[in-house]
ZABA-520706 format. One record per residue (C-alpha): residue number from 1; x, y, z. Coordinates in steps of 0.05 Angstrom, whole numbers. Layout:
# ZABA-520706
<tilo pos="NUM" px="X" py="Y" pz="Z"/>
...
END
This chain:
# ZABA-520706
<tilo pos="1" px="132" py="-990" pz="-204"/>
<tilo pos="2" px="92" py="-943" pz="-159"/>
<tilo pos="3" px="155" py="-910" pz="-134"/>
<tilo pos="4" px="179" py="-899" pz="-206"/>
<tilo pos="5" px="111" py="-869" pz="-226"/>
<tilo pos="6" px="112" py="-822" pz="-166"/>
<tilo pos="7" px="182" py="-800" pz="-182"/>
<tilo pos="8" px="164" py="-784" pz="-254"/>
<tilo pos="9" px="101" py="-746" pz="-233"/>
<tilo pos="10" px="142" py="-707" pz="-182"/>
<tilo pos="11" px="195" py="-691" pz="-234"/>
<tilo pos="12" px="141" py="-668" pz="-283"/>
<tilo pos="13" px="108" py="-623" pz="-231"/>
<tilo pos="14" px="174" py="-594" pz="-210"/>
<tilo pos="15" px="193" py="-581" pz="-282"/>
<tilo pos="16" px="126" py="-546" pz="-296"/>
<tilo pos="17" px="134" py="-504" pz="-234"/>
<tilo pos="18" px="204" py="-484" pz="-253"/>
<tilo pos="19" px="182" py="-468" pz="-324"/>
<tilo pos="20" px="125" py="-424" pz="-298"/>
<tilo pos="21" px="173" py="-387" pz="-251"/>
<tilo pos="22" px="223" py="-378" pz="-308"/>
<tilo pos="23" px="169" py="-349" pz="-353"/>
<tilo pos="24" px="148" py="-299" pz="-299"/>
<tilo pos="25" px="220" py="-278" pz="-288"/>
<tilo pos="26" px="231" py="-270" pz="-363"/>
<tilo pos="27" px="168" py="-228" pz="-371"/>
<tilo pos="28" px="189" py="-184" pz="-313"/>
<tilo pos="29" px="259" py="-177" pz="-343"/>
<tilo pos="30" px="231" py="-157" pz="-411"/>
<tilo pos="31" px="186" py="-104" pz="-379"/>
<tilo pos="32" px="242" py="-77" pz="-336"/>
<tilo pos="33" px="291" py="-74" pz="-394"/>
<tilo pos="34" px="240" py="-38" pz="-438"/>
<tilo pos="35" px="224" py="13" pz="-383"/>
<tilo pos="36" px="296" py="24" pz="-364"/>
<tilo pos="37" px="318" py="30" pz="-436"/>
<tilo pos="38" px="263" py="80" pz="-452"/>
<tilo pos="39" px="265" py="122" pz="-389"/>
<tilo pos="40" px="334" py="120" pz="-356"/>
<tilo pos="41" px="362" py="175" pz="-399"/>
<tilo pos="42" px="305" py="223" pz="-381"/>
<tilo pos="43" px="306" py="214" pz="-305"/>
<tilo pos="44" px="345" py="277" pz="-286"/>
<tilo pos="45" px="343" py="325" pz="-228"/>
<tilo pos="46" px="304" py="374" pz="-271"/>
<tilo pos="47" px="253" py="320" pz="-288"/>
<tilo pos="48" px="244" py="303" pz="-214"/>
<tilo pos="49" px="241" py="375" pz="-189"/>
<tilo pos="50" px="201" py="413" pz="-241"/>
<tilo pos="51" px="125" py="415" pz="-255"/>
<tilo pos="52" px="97" py="391" pz="-321"/>
<tilo pos="53" px="91" py="442" pz="-377"/>
<tilo pos="54" px="68" py="448" pz="-449"/>
<tilo pos="55" px="5" py="408" pz="-436"/>
<tilo pos="56" px="46" py="355" pz="-400"/>
<tilo pos="57" px="89" py="344" pz="-462"/>
<tilo pos="58" px="148" py="375" pz="-425"/>
<tilo pos="59" px="174" py="392" pz="-356"/>
<tilo pos="60" px="177" py="344" pz="-298"/>
<tilo pos="61" px="137" py="305" pz="-247"/>
<tilo pos="62" px="149" py="341" pz="-181"/>
<tilo pos="63" px="75" py="354" pz="-166"/>
<tilo pos="64" px="60" py="281" pz="-179"/>
<tilo pos="65" px="118" py="259" pz="-134"/>
<tilo pos="66" px="96" py="307" pz="-79"/>
<tilo pos="67" px="23" py="285" pz="-85"/>
<tilo pos="68" px="41" py="211" pz="-82"/>
<tilo pos="69" px="85" py="223" pz="-20"/>
<tilo pos="70" px="32" py="265" pz="15"/>
<tilo pos="71" px="-23" py="215" pz="-2"/>
<tilo pos="72" px="18" py="156" pz="23"/>
<tilo pos="73" px="36" py="192" pz="88"/>
<tilo pos="74" px="-36" py="209" pz="104"/>
<tilo pos="75" px="-57" py="138" pz="86"/>
<tilo pos="76" px="-5" py="110" pz="134"/>
<tilo pos="77" px="-26" py="156" pz="191"/>
<tilo pos="78" px="-98" py="133" pz="181"/>
<tilo pos="79" px="-89" py="58" pz="171"/>
<tilo pos="80" px="-34" py="40" pz="221"/>
<tilo pos="81" px="-70" py="56" pz="287"/>
<tilo pos="82" px="-135" py="23" pz="265"/>
<tilo pos="83" px="-100" py="-38" pz="236"/>
<tilo pos="84" px="-53" py="-49" pz="294"/>
<tilo pos="85" px="-107" py="-40" pz="347"/>
<tilo pos="86" px="-154" py="-87" pz="310"/>
<tilo pos="87" px="-100" py="-140" pz="306"/>
<tilo pos="88" px="-84" py="-132" pz="380"/>
<tilo pos="89" px="-157" py="-141" pz="398"/>
<tilo pos="90" px="-164" py="-203" pz="354"/>
<tilo pos="91" px="-101" py="-237" pz="379"/>
<tilo pos="92" px="-93" py="-214" pz="450"/>
<tilo pos="93" px="-162" py="-197" pz="478"/>
<tilo pos="94" px="-217" py="-230" pz="438"/>
<tilo pos="95" px="-242" py="-296" pz="468"/>
<tilo pos="96" px="-232" py="-358" pz="424"/>
<tilo pos="97" px="-307" py="-366" pz="414"/>
<tilo pos="98" px="-321" py="-292" pz="404"/>
<tilo pos="99" px="-373" py="-280" pz="351"/>
<tilo pos="100" px="-349" py="-209" pz="342"/>
<tilo pos="101" px="-278" py="-232" pz="327"/>
<tilo pos="102" px="-306" py="-283" pz="277"/>
<tilo pos="103" px="-345" py="-230" pz="241"/>
<tilo pos="104" px="-285" py="-184" pz="239"/>
<tilo pos="105" px="-241" py="-239" pz="209"/>
<tilo pos="106" px="-293" py="-254" pz="156"/>
<tilo pos="107" px="-297" py="-179" pz="140"/>
<tilo pos="108" px="-221" py="-176" pz="133"/>
<tilo pos="109" px="-219" py="-235" pz="85"/>
<tilo pos="110" px="-276" py="-206" pz="43"/>
<tilo pos="111" px="-244" py="-137" pz="44"/>
<tilo pos="112" px="-179" py="-165" pz="17"/>
<tilo pos="113" px="-215" py="-194" pz="-44"/>
<tilo pos="114" px="-253" py="-132" pz="-64"/>
<tilo pos="115" px="-230" py="-101" pz="-131"/>
<tilo pos="116" px="-194" py="-35" pz="-121"/>
<tilo pos="117" px="-242" py="3" pz="-166"/>
<tilo pos="118" px="-298" py="-14" pz="-117"/>
<tilo pos="119" px="-259" py="20" pz="-62"/>
<tilo pos="120" px="-258" py="82" pz="-105"/>
<tilo pos="121" px="-334" py="81" pz="-112"/>
<tilo pos="122" px="-340" py="68" pz="-38"/>
<tilo pos="123" px="-296" py="128" pz="-23"/>
<tilo pos="124" px="-338" py="172" pz="-70"/>
<tilo pos="125" px="-404" py="151" pz="-38"/>
<tilo pos="126" px="-384" py="146" pz="35"/>
<tilo pos="127" px="-327" py="194" pz="48"/>
<tilo pos="128" px="-344" py="249" pz="-3"/>
<tilo pos="129" px="-420" py="249" pz="-7"/>
<tilo pos="130" px="-439" py="222" pz="62"/>
<tilo pos="131" px="-383" py="246" pz="108"/>
<tilo pos="132" px="-362" py="307" pz="68"/>
<tilo pos="133" px="-433" py="327" pz="53"/>
<tilo pos="134" px="-451" py="318" pz="126"/>
<tilo pos="135" px="-394" py="363" pz="148"/>
<tilo pos="136" px="-414" py="417" pz="98"/>
<tilo pos="137" px="-486" py="415" pz="125"/>
<tilo pos="138" px="-462" py="415" pz="197"/>
<tilo pos="139" px="-414" py="473" pz="186"/>
<tilo pos="140" px="-465" py="510" pz="143"/>
<tilo pos="141" px="-419" py="519" pz="83"/>
<tilo pos="142" px="-454" py="555" pz="27"/>
<tilo pos="143" px="-409" py="522" pz="-25"/>
<tilo pos="144" px="-381" py="452" pz="-27"/>
<tilo pos="145" px="-319" py="449" pz="16"/>
<tilo pos="146" px="-312" py="378" pz="43"/>
<tilo pos="147" px="-362" py="345" pz="-5"/>
<tilo pos="148" px="-313" py="345" pz="-63"/>
<tilo pos="149" px="-253" py="302" pz="-83"/>
<tilo pos="150" px="-191" py="316" pz="-41"/>
<tilo pos="151" px="-128" py="286" pz="-15"/>
<tilo pos="152" px="-160" py="270" pz="52"/>
<tilo pos="153" px="-215" py="227" pz="23"/>
<tilo pos="154" px="-166" py="193" pz="-25"/>
<tilo pos="155" px="-119" py="175" pz="32"/>
<tilo pos="156" px="-176" py="148" pz="74"/>
<tilo pos="157" px="-200" py="106" pz="15"/>
<tilo pos="158" px="-131" py="76" pz="7"/>
<tilo pos="159" px="-128" py="65" pz="82"/>
<tilo pos="160" px="-190" py="21" pz="77"/>
<tilo pos="161" px="-159" py="-16" pz="18"/>
<tilo pos="162" px="-94" py="-31" pz="55"/>
<tilo pos="163" px="-126" py="-46" pz="122"/>
<tilo pos="164" px="-125" py="-123" pz="112"/>
<tilo pos="165" px="-50" py="-121" pz="98"/>
<tilo pos="166" px="-36" py="-85" pz="163"/>
<tilo pos="167" px="-82" py="-128" pz="205"/>
<tilo pos="168" px="-57" py="-195" pz="178"/>
<tilo pos="169" px="17" py="-176" pz="182"/>
<tilo pos="170" px="8" py="-149" pz="253"/>
<tilo pos="171" px="-28" py="-212" pz="275"/>
<tilo pos="172" px="28" py="-254" pz="246"/>
<tilo pos="173" px="79" py="-211" pz="283"/>
<tilo pos="174" px="42" py="-219" pz="349"/>
<tilo pos="175" px="36" py="-294" pz="337"/>
<tilo pos="176" px="111" py="-299" pz="327"/>
<tilo pos="177" px="126" py="-273" pz="397"/>
<tilo pos="178" px="140" py="-336" pz="439"/>
<tilo pos="179" px="87" py="-355" pz="490"/>
<tilo pos="180" px="142" py="-364" pz="543"/>
<tilo pos="181" px="155" py="-289" pz="541"/>
<tilo pos="182" px="83" py="-274" pz="558"/>
<tilo pos="183" px="80" py="-328" pz="612"/>
<tilo pos="184" px="144" py="-303" pz="645"/>
<tilo pos="185" px="119" py="-231" pz="646"/>
<tilo pos="186" px="53" py="-251" pz="677"/>
<tilo pos="187" px="88" py="-296" pz="727"/>
<tilo pos="188" px="130" py="-237" pz="750"/>
<tilo pos="189" px="66" py="-199" pz="767"/>
<tilo pos="190" px="56" py="-156" pz="705"/>
<tilo pos="191" px="-15" py="-145" pz="681"/>
<tilo pos="192" px="-37" py="-164" pz="611"/>
<tilo pos="193" px="-33" py="-92" pz="588"/>
<tilo pos="194" px="37" py="-84" pz="616"/>
<tilo pos="195" px="58" py="-149" pz="583"/>
<tilo pos="196" px="30" py="-125" pz="518"/>
<tilo pos="197" px="64" py="-57" pz="521"/>
<tilo pos="198" px="132" py="-79" pz="547"/>
<tilo pos="199" px="141" py="-150" pz="521"/>
<tilo pos="200" px="95" py="-167" pz="463"/>
<tilo pos="201" px="94" py="-103" pz="422"/>
<tilo pos="202" px="170" py="-92" pz="425"/>
<tilo pos="203" px="180" py="-164" pz="401"/>
<tilo pos="204" px="128" py="-156" pz="346"/>
<tilo pos="205" px="151" py="-86" pz="324"/>
<tilo pos="206" px="195" py="-109" pz="265"/>
<tilo pos="207" px="137" py="-150" pz="237"/>
<tilo pos="208" px="89" py="-91" pz="247"/>
<tilo pos="209" px="137" py="-45" pz="210"/>
<tilo pos="210" px="142" py="-96" pz="154"/>
<tilo pos="211" px="66" py="-95" pz="147"/>
<tilo pos="212" px="68" py="-19" pz="146"/>
<tilo pos="213" px="119" py="-18" pz="90"/>
<tilo pos="214" px="79" py="-69" pz="49"/>
<tilo pos="215" px="16" py="-27" pz="58"/>
<tilo pos="216" px="54" py="36" pz="37"/>
<tilo pos="217" px="82" py="2" pz="-25"/>
<tilo pos="218" px="14" py="-22" pz="-46"/>
<tilo pos="219" px="-20" py="44" pz="-32"/>
<tilo pos="220" px="33" py="83" pz="-70"/>
<tilo pos="221" px="20" py="42" pz="-133"/>
<tilo pos="222" px="-56" py="41" pz="-132"/>
<tilo pos="223" px="-93" py="85" pz="-182"/>
<tilo pos="224" px="-165" py="61" pz="-187"/>
<tilo pos="225" px="-187" py="82" pz="-116"/>
<tilo pos="226" px="-163" py="154" pz="-125"/>
<tilo pos="227" px="-194" py="166" pz="-193"/>
<tilo pos="228" px="-260" py="187" pz="-161"/>
<tilo pos="229" px="-233" py="213" pz="-95"/>
<tilo pos="230" px="-181" py="266" pz="-109"/>
<tilo pos="231" px="-131" py="254" pz="-165"/>
<tilo pos="232" px="-126" py="311" pz="-215"/>
<tilo pos="233" px="-113" py="306" pz="-290"/>
<tilo pos="234" px="-66" py="365" pz="-292"/>
<tilo pos="235" px="-49" py="407" pz="-231"/>
<tilo pos="236" px="20" py="439" pz="-228"/>
<tilo pos="237" px="4" py="470" pz="-160"/>
<tilo pos="238" px="17" py="429" pz="-98"/>
<tilo pos="239" px="-41" py="410" pz="-51"/>
<tilo pos="240" px="-47" py="464" pz="3"/>
<tilo pos="241" px="-102" py="435" pz="46"/>
<tilo pos="242" px="-136" py="369" pz="62"/>
<tilo pos="243" px="-192" py="382" pz="12"/>
<tilo pos="244" px="-144" py="399" pz="-45"/>
<tilo pos="245" px="-138" py="355" pz="-106"/>
<tilo pos="246" px="-69" py="329" pz="-125"/>
<tilo pos="247" px="-28" py="296" pz="-179"/>
<tilo pos="248" px="-6" py="223" pz="-172"/>
<tilo pos="249" px="49" py="184" pz="-207"/>
<tilo pos="250" px="3" py="126" pz="-226"/>
<tilo pos="251" px="-52" py="171" pz="-252"/>
<tilo pos="252" px="-1" py="215" pz="-287"/>
<tilo pos="253" px="25" py="152" pz="-323"/>
<tilo pos="254" px="-46" py="135" pz="-345"/>
<tilo pos="255" px="-57" py="206" pz="-371"/>
<tilo pos="256" px="8" py="207" pz="-410"/>
<tilo pos="257" px="-7" py="139" pz="-441"/>
<tilo pos="258" px="-79" py="153" pz="-462"/>
<tilo pos="259" px="-95" py="227" pz="-464"/>
<tilo pos="260" px="-34" py="259" pz="-497"/>
<tilo pos="261" px="-46" py="295" pz="-563"/>
<tilo pos="262" px="25" py="275" pz="-586"/>
<tilo pos="263" px="42" py="204" pz="-565"/>
<tilo pos="264" px="113" py="207" pz="-593"/>
<tilo pos="265" px="129" py="271" pz="-557"/>
<tilo pos="266" px="106" py="245" pz="-489"/>
<tilo pos="267" px="135" py="174" pz="-496"/>
<tilo pos="268" px="201" py="192" pz="-462"/>
<tilo pos="269" px="163" py="225" pz="-405"/>
<tilo pos="270" px="118" py="165" pz="-399"/>
<tilo pos="271" px="176" py="116" pz="-394"/>
<tilo pos="272" px="213" py="160" pz="-344"/>
<tilo pos="273" px="150" py="167" pz="-300"/>
<tilo pos="274" px="139" py="92" pz="-301"/>
<tilo pos="275" px="212" py="80" pz="-283"/>
<tilo pos="276" px="207" py="128" pz="-223"/>
<tilo pos="277" px="143" py="94" pz="-200"/>
<tilo pos="278" px="175" py="24" pz="-206"/>
<tilo pos="279" px="237" py="47" pz="-169"/>
<tilo pos="280" px="195" py="75" pz="-113"/>
<tilo pos="281" px="153" py="11" pz="-107"/>
<tilo pos="282" px="214" py="-35" pz="-111"/>
<tilo pos="283" px="250" py="7" pz="-58"/>
<tilo pos="284" px="192" py="1" pz="-10"/>
<tilo pos="285" px="187" py="-73" pz="-21"/>
<tilo pos="286" px="262" py="-80" pz="-11"/>
<tilo pos="287" px="256" py="-45" pz="56"/>
<tilo pos="288" px="202" py="-96" pz="76"/>
<tilo pos="289" px="248" py="-153" pz="55"/>
<tilo pos="290" px="306" py="-125" pz="96"/>
<tilo pos="291" px="263" py="-115" pz="157"/>
<tilo pos="292" px="236" py="-186" pz="151"/>
<tilo pos="293" px="306" py="-215" pz="144"/>
<tilo pos="294" px="332" py="-177" pz="204"/>
<tilo pos="295" px="272" py="-200" pz="245"/>
<tilo pos="296" px="284" py="-273" pz="228"/>
<tilo pos="297" px="358" py="-265" pz="243"/>
<tilo pos="298" px="345" py="-234" pz="311"/>
<tilo pos="299" px="294" py="-288" pz="327"/>
<tilo pos="300" px="343" py="-343" pz="308"/>
<tilo pos="301" px="398" py="-312" pz="350"/>
<tilo pos="302" px="351" py="-305" pz="410"/>
<tilo pos="303" px="339" py="-380" pz="408"/>
END
């Protein structure tokens, strides 16, 4: 009787889980079909290579594409060294009972749960007003130069947002390197630093790259943190310096959807922009999946 009850309960839970997964897949399929149907015909080379025109009711999205790429590149250059070094300290050097390591881990967990709009306010207060204002006072600028929204502050804000992704994925990659490899290296006379540089990091590199791609894909799709730190409503010119404002695909989508004087005229542009953003995000996530699969395959072949 108990076995039969457990079997029925297990079947019911499995059915509910499968139904929930099916609903999610169906909702995603409906969204994708709607976006592809409305935007596929408008994604042309002219659309990708031209700036917007006619009050953003015509033209293309090249400044938004360029701004998104430049922002993501700067974010990656800022977050990867800090995230990787933090993970190396936590996993390789911090003592098991280290209070500092415990505080850092608590901070990482809390940072991962902060709403993205809060990061935007943090970037406005800390990077723009505090750091930028301090630089302007230090360099005796008569007008605001660093204490204003710009691509540098937006990228640093996104770097703080994606920092937990990089740290956690790098720690997992370091943890996946077999202990025997470390022990063998140390037994042959290598120091801990040499073992880290020549054995551990090469073995963990695919996992670290996976974390980098995941951070890039998340940063490329975030809008709220850059609203206050550098994104521009309409700016056909490309950013020329680190304190320049820029256009962004996500923010451009928001503007087309909510600020257009003629919704029907901008609807095709809106769908096409959303499709490009989805293609970019899916491509980055696909790269992460491929890297992860190759890493697992190499690990399985090594054993």
